[in-house]
C-alpha positions, 0 to 999 in steps of 0.5 A: 501468487503473481501471474507468471512472466511468460515474456522472460521465458520467452526472452531465454527461449530465443536466447538458447537458440542464438548459440550453441545446443541445448535439448528440449525433452518432450514430456506429456503430462504435469508430471514428467514436465516437473520431473525434467525440469528438475533434472536441470533441462533449460526448456521443454516441448509438448509431445501431441503423440505422447499426450494422445497415448496417454488419452488412449488415442492415436497421434493425431487424434487429440482434438485442437481444444484438449491439445491446448489444454495440455499445453496450458497445463504443462506451461504452468507446471513449470517456470521454463520455457515451452515449445507445443507441438501444435500438430498441422495448426488443426486447420487446412487454410492459412486463415484457419491455421493463424486463428488456432496458433492465436489460441495456442500463444494464448497458453503462455508457450515460448515457441510453437511448431507447425508441419506440412503433413495433411493427414491425407495418404494419399497426399501426405504434404501440401504443396509447397505454395500452400505450405508456406502460405500457412508458415507466413500466415503462422508469422504473421499471427505472432508478429500481430500478437507482439509475444516474440513466441518462436516459430518452428516449421516442420517438413514431415518428409521422412515421417509421410514416406516421401521418396525422396526425402531429404532434398525435397526436406531441405527445398521445404526448409529453405521455403519456410526459412524465407517465408519467416520461420525461426527454427527448422526442423526435418524430423527423420534426419539422423546421418550425420552428413545430412544433418550437416548439410541441412545445417548449412542449407538453412544456415543462420536460422537454427536446426531442431534435430529429432533423436527418436532412437538410439543411432550412436549419436550424443549431444556432442556429436550433434553440436559439432554438426551444427544442431542446436536443438535437440528434441526427442519427440514421444520417445520418453513417452514411449520408453514409459510405455515398454516398461509398462506393456513389458511388465503387464504381458509378463503377468498377463501370458505368465503370471510373472511379476519379473517386470517389476525388477528394478523399480525406482521405489514408491517412496522415491517418486512419492517424496519428489512430488511431496518436495516439489509441491511444497517447493511450488508452495513456498 
């Protein structure tokens, strides 16, 4: 079998960010990745939290090498561009981030994201100058690879409970754009006016919007607000966990199997993966 053409996937991924709006859902393993591909999505993104939960670990509890393994498996599972949720780059100093980014690029990803959160509750965000240096180091590492991997910079202000999350996120994303980020992302921005303002602030760089709950906004709504890319983070993983927890708790607490009502039959899921394997081997 010929080696995957990662350059073609990376070219497709870059093109997707040039106009319009697309959804980039987040599988957490090979099976979920293959079904999302079957549904017709044009690109996928990994989820650090979704993978961590599948390993019995909290978000940010997965080692760098284990995360690289998950990213590599998902890249190999589909013939689509994959964006890696690479958390904070698994290092504090810019040099360490750059070294780890090089390893991530080698998995065949078409893009990757770097966060500005520290993991320290007492000081949850990197000071802006250091956060910018980390993005600059990531940019340099990608450029040196000659791969064209797309860099997404994330401002984690909402997720760490910053007292003024929106203005701080805008300030940080503007700085990250100037530092070389290709895509800007502030998970937690869901208000219409804030989405519009964020898009305008970093224009012409594309903006990723996270939809982790049902806010009433549709893909068409977000496209109209100027979002270029829509991800769902750990939400599909949590949807699976929600069904599992509900069904298991009914058995444990009530002796009831009502949580199995409406399940997709074994034969249907089995048929999908059987046919998928045949198509991949043909």
